[in-house]
N, C-alpha and C positions, 0 to 999 in steps of 0.2 A: 401463271404462265400464259393464260389466255388461249389455251388450245380448245377448239370447239368440240372436237370429238375425243372421247376417252376410250381406251382399250383396256379391258381387264386381262391380266396375264398371271400365270403362275410360274414362279422361278424357284430353283433350288440353290441355296447358298449354305456354306458351312455355318454351324451354330455360332462360332465365335464372331464371325462377320455379322451375322444377324444381330447378336447382342450389341456389338459396336454401333450398328445402324440404329437400333432402338434407343440407345443412350444418346446418340447424336440428335436424332429426331426430337427426343424429349428436351435436350438442351437448347435446340434451335426453335423449339415450340412449333414444329410442323408435323404434319401427318407422315406416316411411313410412306404413303404414295407420293407425297410432295418431295420427300427426301430422295427417294429413288428416281423420280422424274428429274429433279435438279441435278443429281449425280450423273445420270445418263446424258443430260443436255450438256453439262460441262465437259464430260469425257468426249462426246461427239464433236464439240466445238474445238477442243484441244487437238483432236486428230485431224479435223478439217484444216486448222492452221498449220499443222505439221505437214499435211499434204501440199499446201501452198508453198511452204518453206522448201520442201523437197523439190518441187517443180522449179522454183527460183534457183535453187542450187544447181539443178541440171542445166538451166539456161546459162547461168554465170560460169559454170565449169567449162563451157565451150567458148566463152568470150575472154578476150584479153582484159585483164583487170589492172594493168599497170597505168598509173597516172601519167598523162602527157608531161614531159619535162618542162615545157614552157608554162603549162598551167600550174604545175607544182611550184615553180619559181614565183609566179604571180601570187599564189596563195601564201607563200612564205613571206613575201614582201608585204602583202596586205596585213598579215598577222603581226609582223614585226612593227609596222607603223601604228597599228591599232593599240598595241600594248606598250608603246614607248612613252 
């Protein structure tokens, strides 16, 4: 992952989740630390994208989303001519 600094932490997770993580780390041939770091990174990225999506939803909720009738007609004509 290329992180320059590493922080040691202690976490508590249910035994069944720990076992699943151990099996996954073994199957992926990565260390437990690498597995947890990847999982947190993916989770953080997903929530970052969700935050962007929520902000865009807020913006577009206040904007008119109807397509201009003239533009819709031009698109329809262009599509029809392209596929004839």
